[in-house]
C-alpha angles and dihedrals in degrees: 000000000000089000091054092048091049092048090049091051091050091051090052091049092048090048092049091049091048089053092050090051091048091053090051095052118112114269094218134062115239116266118229122235089258096049123124130217123207111211102199124184148083134292093320089061093040087055102239107184096038141054116280090251087055097055117118092249089055091047092047090051091056093047097046101033088226131118108265113187116211107221098165122141116194113234095013119147126202089264089063092041095055090053096045101043099076092059092046091051091048094047098045103027092206128194093217135023122213103200116199109165139128103065095108092046089055095045093048094047095244120169106281093209088059094046089050091050091050091052090048089053090053093050091049091050092054095044091049088055091051093250121144114236132215113185120207118212119229122207121253123248120325090019092252098104136069123271115305111267097244092069094067089043091055093045090053094045096050098030094236129146115262123206095207129194096347091110094039091054092053093047091054090062116073089202089073099042132089092194141345095299109017136071127237126230092277091048093052091047091053091046092050088050091052091050090046093051092047091052088050094048092048096050104256096110 
């Protein structure tokens, strides 16, 4: 009887350790040396406030050694993004999507439920195409807060990696901004570094 209890306890311990290991596993599949990343978003992806070669996708390409396609459209809302993404996915056939959208919806007071639904649509489009998704959180109104709540909700719902509060932290510091809502070259470089380190930590690089 004692042997059975001991064996049962061992099985529970092994199962618990396996669960811990599973939780610690990277959330992303490794990217091959020839992989491409699609950086999709608005002016913060386009790199407004710095030279094109200083945008965060350009900085990320230098850090990673991978092709990082800058698909940022200044002024775009999530309504425009959800319409534009299918063509971008078809054209570039990326291995990973960096999705940074929603800032213009927040700044213009758009309905947040609609913005969340549009972001969900973009995540679904990418996942249906077999593309890994990394979602970037955008700060709430006035740019002095943490990322809007719905980013974490979407990341949990769709089981995608969230780069949370890196952008918000930089936008709270005037030393890294070119104007009220955009980063400068140093800010984009630091943001690219944060994204790069996240991709490393989560197993993509």
